[in-house]
N, C-alpha and C positions, 0 to 999 in steps of 0.2 A: 504494500500500500504506500503510495507516494506521500511524503510528508511535506510540510510547508513551514517556512520561517518568514517573518517580516522584520524589516529593519527601519530605523529612523536615524537620520543624521541630525546631530544637535550642535549648534554653534554656541560655544561657551563664552562667557563674558571676557575671558582673557584672549579671545581671538582664535583659540584653537578649536578643534572639532572632536566630537565623540560619535561613535556608532553604537546604538543599542539594537540587539537582535532578540526577538521573542520567538521561541519555538512553539509549535502547535500544542505541545503538552503543557505550556505555560511557563517554562523556564526562560529567564531573561539573562542575557550576557551583554557586557559592555566593554568597549575598548576606547580609551581616551588618549588625548595628546597628539592627535594629528595636526600638523602645522599648516597644511595647505589642502585645498579641495582635491588636488592631484593625488595626494597621499590617501585621501578618503576613497577616491575612485580606484586606486590600486588595491586597497584592502578589500573593497567590495567585489572587485573582479576576482580576486583569489577566493573569497567566500562563495561567490556564485559557482566557481569551478568545483570547489569542494562539495557544495550542496548538490550539484548536478551529478557528481560521482556517486553520491549516496541515493540518487533517485528523488531528490527533493527540489523544491523550487524556492526561490528567494524573491520576495516582493517588497516594494517600498510601502510603508504605512502611509495612509493619506495624511497630509498636513492639516493641522487645525488652524482655522482662520475665519475671518469674517467673509460672508458671501458677498459677492459684488451686487451693488444695488442697481 
């Protein structure tokens, strides 16, 4: 049975980035300290490859925000 994980990119007040990943079973994992968006993209690319090797998908969580008027 294929599994799924969702991720969210968080911009921290110090200008760095963090990625949080929530697995279907409810476990959440975080990695912090990415200095640039390119580092975030590289980490997500590796994570997608790992998830695909396990038969799982990785999707971005929808961002929370105000709806356009």
